[in-house]
N, C-alpha and C positions, 0 to 999 in steps of 0.2 A: 674114135680116140683111144679106146682100150688097146687096140692093135698097135697104134703108133707109140704109145707109152711102153707097151710090152717090148716092142722092137728096140727102143732106146735102152731099156733095162737089160735086154739080152746082150747088147753091145757093151754095156757097162760090166756085165758079168764076164764077157770075153776078156776085157782089160784086166779084170780081177784075176782070172785064170792065168793070164800071161805073167802077172806079177808073182803069183804063187809058184808057177813053173820055174821062173828065173831064180827065185829064192831056193827052190828045191835043188837045182843043179849048181847052186853056189855062185851065181853070176851077180847077185845083189847082196852086198854086205850090210852090216848094221850101220857102218859109217856112210855107205852109199844111200841108205834110206834117209839118214839125217840130212844129207846134202840135197837129196831130191825133195825132201819135205821143206827145206829152206827155200829152194827155188820155187816150189809150188806156192807157198804162202806169201813170199815176198815179191815174186815177179809174175808168175802165171796168173794167180788169182787177182792180183792188183790190176794187171792189164785187162783181165776179163771184166772186172767191175768198171774200170775207166772206159773201156771200149763200149760198154752197154749204154753210156751216155753220149756217145758220138752219133747223135741223131738230131736232125733239125728241130729247133725249139718251136713249140706251139703251146698256146694257152691250155689246150685240152690235155697235153702230156703233163704239163706242170700241175694241173689240177689232179691228174691221176696219181702223181707222185705224192702230193699232199694227202690225198685220200688213203693211199697205201700206207704212208707213215702212221696215220691215225689208226687205221685198222690193225696194223702190226703192233702198235702200242697197246691197244685194247686186248689183242690176242695174247701178248706176253704176260699181261697182268692176269688174264683169265687162266693161263697155264700155271702161273705161280700159285694162285689160289687153289686150283684144281689139284696140284701136286700135294699140297697139304692134306686135302680131303682124301685123295686116293691112298696116300701113305698110311693114313689112319684107318681107312676102310679095309685095306688089305693087310693091316697089322705088320708092316715092314719092320724087320729087325732094327731096333734103335741104333745099333752100331753102324748100320749101312744106310740109315734113313736119309741123311743129307746127300750122300752120293746118289742114291736112288732118285730122290726128288729132282736134283739138278740135272741128271741125265734124262729125266722125263721132260724137263722144261726146254733145255737147249739142244736143238736138233742140228743135223748136218745139212744146212740149207743150200749152200752154193755148189759144193763138189758134185752132188748127185742132181741137184735141181737145175743147174745151168743147161745141160744137154736136153733135158726133158722140156723145159720152158722155151728154149730156143727153137726146138722143133715144132712146138705147138703155137707159140705166140710171137716169135721173132724178137727184135730188139726192144719193142715196147713192153713185152712180157719180162725181159731181163731187167729193165728199169724198175718194174714193180718188185721183182724178186730181190734186187739189191736194196731197195727201200726196206723190205722186211728184214733183210740181213743186218742193215744198219741199226735198227732198233734192237734186234736181238743181241748184237755185239755190245751195244751200249749197256744193256742190262747184264750181259755175261760178265763184264769187267767191273760191275758194281754189285748188283744184287746176287749174281752168280757166285762171285768170290765170297760174299757174305754168307751164303748158304753153305758152301763148302767149309768155311772157316768157323762158322758158328758165331761170328762177330760182324758188326757192321763195317764194311770196307767199301769205300767209294773213291776210286783213283781216276779222276778226270784226266790227269796227265798221262796215265797209262793207256786210257781209252784213245786219246788223241794221237798217240804214237803208233796205234795199230795200223798196219799197212792197208787193211781193208777199209778202215774209216777214212784214212787220208786219201785214198784213191777215189772214194765215194765223194768226198768234199771237192776234190779237184775236178772230178768228172761232172759234178753238179754245177760247178762254176763255169766250166766250158759249155755246158748245156744252156745255162741261163744267158750267157753272153753269145750264144750261138757260134762258138768257135769250132771249126773243123780242123783236125790235124792235117798237115800236108801229107801227101801219099808216102813220101820217103820215111816218115815217122809213123804214120797211121798203120801202114801195112805191117811193119814189124810188131807193133803193139797188138794188132789183130791176130797175127800168126802165133805170138807167144800166148795170147789168151786162149787159143785153141788147144793148148797143151793141158789146160786145167783139168777137165773131166778124165781124159785117158790116163794122165800121170797120177792123179789122185787115186784112181781105182787100181792102177798097177802097184802103187806104194801100199795101198790097203791089202792087196792080194799077197804081196811079199811079207807084210806084217802078220798075215793069217797063218803063214807057214810055221809049223811047229806047234800050233795050237791043237789041243785035243778036242776036236769038234764033237765026238761022241760023248765025252764027259760034259761039255758045256751044254749040249742040246738036251741032256737028261737032267740038267740042273733046274729044279722047279722055280727057284728065285729068278733065274735068267729068263725062263719061259714066261713067267708072270710079268716081268718087266717088258718083254717084247709085246705081249698081249696088250698091256696098258699103253705103251709108247706108240705102237704101230696100228692098233685097232680102236681101242677105247677112246683115246684122245682125239684122233681125227673125226670119229663118228660124233662125239659130243660137240666138237668144234663146228662141224657142218650143220648139226641140228640147231645149235644155239645162234650161230651167226647168219644162217640163211635168211631169216626175215629182215635183217638189218643191212646186209651188204647187197646192193642192187646191181653193181657191176659184176657181170658173170666172170670176167677174167680175174678180177681181184679176189672173188670168192673161190675160184678154182685154185689160185695160188695160195690162198689162206689154207685150204684143205691140204695142198701139197706140202706146205711148210709144217703143218700139224702132223702129217703122215711120215715125215722124214725120220730116219734112224738117229740115234744119239750122236751128238757132235764130237769130233776128235779131241777138242781142247778139254773136254770133261775129264779125261784120264789124267791130263797134266795137272789140273787144279785138284783133283781127287788125291793124287799122289803128294802134291805140295802141302796140302793142309791136313790130310787125314791118313796118309799112307795107304790109300785105297785105290791106287792107280790100276792095279790088276783087275779089281772088281769092275771099275768103270770100263776098262778095255774089253772085258768079257761082254758087258752090255753093248758096247759099240760094235764089236765083231759080229755077234749073233744078230743084233737088230739090223745091221747093214745087209747081211746076207738075206734075211727074211724079207726085208723091205723091197727087194727086187721083185717079189711076188705081191706083197700087200699094197705098195704104192699104186700100181695100175688099178687094183681093185677099189681102193679108196677114192681115187679120182673118178672112176666110172660110177661108183655109188653116188658121189656128189652131184653127178649130172642127172641122176634119176629122182633126186629129192625135189 
């Protein structure tokens, strides 16, 4: 399994390098990145989520989804509590504490997770991954915004307008009714869905261009964040949840979600509420790069416990 995950991450790194190179030679503009990001979040990702539910209905699969939603709910609550403890334990700067905690809680589940899970578990694994992402999105647009802002914000309307949530609801409906898209619609949806991982990493690679990696990699605060986000959190998660999660695939995906780098939306909320968008971006950039090495190690470690 380690070799398979490592191969997937090498491919992701190649996409990352392509994006960096295109930005370096001036073939991807800032406007182009915005447009690619719009296509990615509103079309490619939504198609990927919906397509994961295009599988014949069975009671076993439905039970797996319910179990995954419950495990994801417990995991996110665990991460929220853990973020408070770790921020205090490591004496995080009070000015950066909210951004640090939120970036620890909300990880980049789908963009990196989809190719890894698809190669390991296929469509049934993607359904579990999307279930995790649904719970995390619900909390991001409620508890997450509250952490960033320092006040209680729960916007159910905003959550329900999120393309990822809408595609999950529609996909779940089609799954429960056992509706399969006709080939002339299903094939384009599947093809667009395949853009998700490559395009996400190409965009990230282009965004990395111009960043002073030497400066960031020497920043003790950023390195501490990466240690916590990519090593401490997944190890604690696998030790605590192992006795209670009997399904091996659900447990493996729980560890994968816990081991993911910081999510891209964190920088948006950090800038919106605290003017700390650059700090969050630094966490995202370095944790994404390091995760290409740590994720295979964490998944392999979870198999040995």
